[in-house]
C-alpha positions as CSV (number, residue, x, y, z in Angstrom):
1,M,95.9,178.0,74.3
2,T,93.8,180.8,75.7
3,D,93.4,179.7,79.3
4,R,95.6,182.0,81.4
5,R,94.8,180.6,84.9
6,G,98.0,178.5,85.2
7,V,96.5,175.1,84.5
8,T,97.8,172.6,81.9
9,T,96.4,173.3,78.4
10,D,97.0,171.6,75.1
11,G,96.9,173.1,71.6
12,Q,98.9,173.3,68.4
13,V,101.1,175.6,66.5
14,T,101.3,175.5,62.7
15,T,104.7,176.1,61.2
16,A,105.8,177.8,58.0
17,D,105.5,174.7,55.9
18,G,102.0,173.8,57.3
19,T,103.2,171.2,59.8
20,R,101.0,171.0,62.9
21,I,103.1,170.8,66.1
22,A,101.3,169.8,69.2
23,V,102.0,171.9,72.2
24,R,101.2,171.8,75.9
25,R,101.5,174.7,78.3
26,V,102.3,173.9,82.0
27,G,102.8,176.2,84.9
28,T,102.2,179.9,85.7
29,A,100.4,181.8,82.9
30,A,102.0,185.0,83.9
31,G,105.5,183.4,84.3
32,V,108.6,183.9,82.2
33,P,108.1,181.6,79.1
34,V,110.2,178.5,78.7
35,V,110.0,176.2,75.7
36,L,111.2,172.6,76.3
37,V,112.2,170.3,73.4
38,H,112.3,166.5,74.0
39,G,114.7,163.9,72.8
40,S,114.3,160.7,70.8
41,N,111.6,158.2,71.9
42,G,109.7,161.2,73.3
43,G,106.6,163.4,73.1
44,L,104.5,165.9,75.1
45,E,104.9,163.9,78.3
46,S,108.7,163.4,78.1
47,L,109.8,166.7,79.8
48,Q,106.5,167.4,81.6
49,P,108.0,166.4,85.1
50,V,110.8,168.9,84.4
51,A,108.3,171.6,83.4
52,E,106.2,170.9,86.5
53,G,109.4,171.5,88.6
54,L,109.6,174.9,87.0
55,G,105.9,175.7,86.8
56,D,105.5,177.7,90.0
57,A,107.6,180.6,88.5
58,F,107.7,179.9,84.7
59,G,105.2,179.3,81.9
60,C,106.5,176.2,80.2
61,W,105.7,175.2,76.7
62,L,106.2,171.5,75.8
63,M,106.2,170.5,72.1
64,A,105.9,167.1,70.3
65,R,108.5,167.4,67.6
66,R,107.4,166.7,64.0
67,G,107.1,162.9,63.5
68,H,106.2,162.4,67.1
69,A,102.5,161.9,67.7
70,P,100.3,163.8,67.9
71,S,102.3,166.2,65.7
72,D,102.4,165.8,62.0
73,A,104.9,163.4,60.5
74,P,107.4,164.8,57.9
75,E,106.7,163.8,54.3
76,H,110.4,163.8,53.3
77,V,113.7,162.7,54.8
78,N,114.1,164.6,58.0
79,T,116.9,167.2,58.8
80,F,117.6,169.5,61.6
81,G,117.0,172.4,59.2
82,A,113.5,171.2,58.6
83,E,112.8,171.1,62.4
84,V,114.3,174.4,63.3
85,P,111.2,176.4,62.0
86,D,109.0,174.2,64.3
87,V,111.0,175.3,67.3
88,I,111.0,179.0,66.2
89,A,107.2,178.8,65.7
90,V,106.7,177.6,69.2
91,L,109.1,180.2,70.6
92,A,107.1,182.9,68.7
93,A,103.8,181.6,70.1
94,A,105.2,181.6,73.6
95,Q,106.4,185.2,73.2
96,A,103.1,186.3,71.7
97,Y,101.3,184.7,74.6
98,S,103.5,186.2,77.4
99,G,104.9,189.3,75.9
100,R,108.4,188.2,76.8
101,R,111.2,186.5,75.0
102,P,111.3,182.8,75.9
103,H,114.1,180.6,77.2
104,L,114.8,177.4,75.3
105,V,115.6,174.0,77.0
106,G,116.5,170.9,75.1
107,A,117.2,167.3,76.1
108,S,119.3,164.8,74.2
109,Y,118.3,165.1,70.5
110,G,116.1,168.0,71.5
111,A,119.3,169.8,72.8
112,T,121.0,169.3,69.4
113,L,117.9,170.8,67.7
114,A,117.9,173.7,70.2
115,L,121.5,174.4,69.3
116,H,120.5,174.6,65.6
117,A,117.6,176.9,66.5
118,A,119.9,179.2,68.5
119,L,122.4,179.4,65.7
120,A,119.7,180.1,63.1
121,E,117.5,182.6,65.0
122,P,119.5,183.9,68.0
123,D,117.0,186.7,68.7
124,A,114.2,184.3,69.2
125,L,115.4,183.1,72.6
126,A,116.8,184.6,75.8
127,T,118.9,181.7,77.0
128,L,119.7,178.2,76.0
129,S,119.8,175.2,78.4
130,L,121.1,171.9,77.0
131,F,121.1,168.5,78.6
132,E,123.6,166.1,76.9
133,P,123.1,166.6,73.1
134,P,124.6,163.5,71.5
135,L,126.8,165.5,69.1
136,F,129.0,162.5,68.6
137,A,126.2,160.7,66.8
138,A,126.2,162.5,63.5
139,G,127.4,162.4,59.9
140,Q,128.1,159.7,57.3
141,Q,129.1,157.1,60.0
142,L,125.3,156.8,60.5
143,A,124.3,156.3,56.9
144,P,124.6,152.5,56.9
145,I,122.8,152.4,60.3
146,V,119.8,154.3,58.8
147,G,119.5,151.6,56.1
148,Q,119.8,148.8,58.7
149,F,117.3,150.4,61.0
150,T,114.8,151.0,58.2
151,A,115.1,147.4,57.1
152,L,114.5,146.0,60.6
153,L,111.5,148.4,61.0
154,E,109.9,147.4,57.8
155,A,110.4,143.7,58.6
156,G,108.5,144.3,61.9
157,D,111.6,143.6,64.0
158,H,110.9,146.3,66.6
159,Q,113.3,144.9,69.2
160,G,116.1,144.6,66.7
161,A,115.6,148.2,65.5
162,A,115.5,149.6,69.0
163,L,118.6,147.7,70.0
164,L,120.5,148.8,66.9
165,F,119.8,152.5,67.8
166,A,120.7,152.0,71.5
167,R,123.9,150.2,70.8
168,R,125.2,151.9,67.6
169,V,123.9,155.4,67.9
170,A,123.2,156.2,71.5
171,R,126.0,153.8,72.6
172,V,124.2,152.7,75.7
173,P,126.4,150.2,77.6
174,S,125.4,146.6,77.6
175,A,124.9,146.5,81.4
176,I,122.3,149.3,81.2
177,L,120.5,147.6,78.3
178,A,120.4,144.4,80.3
179,A,119.0,146.2,83.3
180,F,116.2,147.6,81.2
181,A,115.5,144.2,79.6
182,D,115.2,142.7,83.1
183,A,112.9,145.5,84.3
184,D,110.7,145.0,81.2
185,A,110.5,141.3,81.9
186,R,109.3,141.9,85.5
187,T,106.7,144.6,84.5
188,D,103.1,143.5,84.8
189,V,101.2,143.3,81.5
190,D,98.6,146.1,81.3
191,A,95.3,146.3,79.7
192,R,96.5,147.0,76.2
193,T,96.3,144.4,73.5
194,T,99.3,143.0,71.7
195,E,98.1,144.9,68.6
196,E,98.0,148.2,70.5
197,V,101.5,147.7,71.9
198,D,102.9,146.8,68.5
199,A,101.2,149.8,67.0
200,G,102.7,152.1,69.6
201,L,106.2,150.6,69.1
202,D,106.0,151.0,65.4
203,S,104.9,154.6,65.7
204,G,107.7,155.4,68.1
205,L,110.3,153.7,66.0
206,R,109.2,155.5,62.9
207,A,109.7,158.8,64.8
208,L,113.1,157.5,65.9
209,R,114.0,156.9,62.2
210,H,113.2,160.6,61.5
211,D,115.7,161.5,64.2
212,L,118.3,159.2,62.8
213,E,117.9,160.7,59.3
214,A,118.6,164.2,60.7
215,M,121.6,163.0,62.7
216,A,123.0,161.3,59.6
217,A,122.7,164.5,57.6
218,D,124.4,166.6,60.4
219,S,128.0,167.4,61.1
220,E,130.2,166.2,64.0
221,D,132.0,169.6,64.1
222,I,131.6,170.9,67.6
223,L,133.6,174.0,67.0
224,R,130.8,175.4,64.8
225,W,128.8,176.0,67.9
226,S,131.2,178.8,68.9
227,A,129.0,181.0,66.8
228,V,126.2,180.6,69.3
229,R,126.5,183.7,71.5
230,T,123.4,183.1,73.6
231,P,124.0,182.5,77.4
232,T,124.0,178.7,77.6
233,L,123.8,176.1,80.4
234,V,125.5,172.8,79.5
235,L,124.1,170.1,81.8
236,G,125.2,166.5,82.1
237,G,125.3,163.5,84.4
238,A,128.4,162.5,86.2
239,D,127.6,158.8,85.5
240,S,126.7,159.2,81.9
241,W,128.6,156.8,79.6
242,A,131.4,157.8,77.1
243,P,131.6,159.8,75.0
244,L,128.8,162.0,76.6
245,P,131.0,163.6,79.3
246,E,133.8,164.3,76.8
247,T,131.3,165.7,74.4
248,M,129.8,168.1,77.0
249,N,133.3,169.3,78.0
250,A,134.1,170.0,74.4
251,L,130.8,171.8,73.8
252,A,131.2,174.0,77.0
253,Q,134.7,175.0,75.8
254,A,133.4,175.9,72.3
255,L,130.4,178.0,73.5
256,P,131.4,181.6,74.3
257,Q,128.9,182.1,77.1
258,A,128.6,178.6,78.6
259,Q,128.1,177.5,82.2
260,Q,128.6,173.8,82.8
261,V,126.9,171.8,85.5
262,V,127.4,168.1,86.2
263,L,124.8,166.3,88.3
264,P,126.5,163.8,90.7
265,G,125.3,160.2,90.5
266,Q,123.1,160.8,87.5
267,N,123.2,159.6,83.8
268,H,121.6,160.4,80.5
269,F,118.2,159.3,81.8
270,V,118.0,161.8,84.7
271,T,115.2,163.8,83.0
272,A,113.0,160.8,83.6
273,T,114.5,159.3,86.8
274,A,115.2,162.6,88.7
275,P,113.5,165.4,86.8
276,G,113.5,167.7,89.9
277,L,117.3,167.8,89.8
278,V,117.2,169.0,86.2
279,A,114.5,171.5,87.0
280,D,116.5,172.9,89.9
281,A,119.6,173.3,87.7
282,V,117.7,175.0,85.0
283,R,115.9,177.2,87.4
284,G,119.1,178.4,89.0
285,F,120.5,179.3,85.5
286,L,117.3,181.1,84.4
287,D,117.1,183.1,87.7
288,R,120.4,184.6,86.8
289,H,119.3,185.5,83.3
290,R,115.8,186.9,83.8
């Protein structure tokens, strides 16, 4: 991570417990640092289009969360508490590199993790930007789903495991799931072998199980986030499905220094389908808090 010319560079940060977290720096080397934390089914590439939308003015640090290749996988049942030091370590690396306190951006599960990091180490970040953390998907209600998901995964039923998570945890509407299935059916087969595809699915679903474990061990209490005093952007899509809009409204009300922005015509997948809109919203917020 020593190249300071503004090109994309990859490296790693080792956290307090020895976990190696893969990082990628995108954007202006001299820019204000921004750390971006991806959601489930993600990795280094997930938020890169958002980072590229910020890169002319900011030095963006992407991280692959523990359990998500090429970062190390956790050896024990995952929790948000175990992942917070990973985020803090990347924030510290970004600050050491730039000499300035970083801003923190999280999407979906990564936004929930960002909240935990801001609560644990408020001095480590300048601002917090959150895109639709699924705070409703937490607690003991998920315990039986963890068991079912694990059983499907170990049986090699990748489709069943993915659908279980989408329906019972993320609560994606059936119409959207059907549209995805139709798009997959029309996609040309690429050069990968069946074995490579299966291996990739298995790896991604094992990472998803780590996320599910952490959510099951978490709390549904939104009012606890009132202790986060960091200036915060709460970002959502106007077309996101219930209970995401209600959850974002409740979170914005709970946070003492929150600004809420709703993107018209967008839903929970906007970081992939229209990343420029997300980058513009985050940029506007960060420009007011430089």
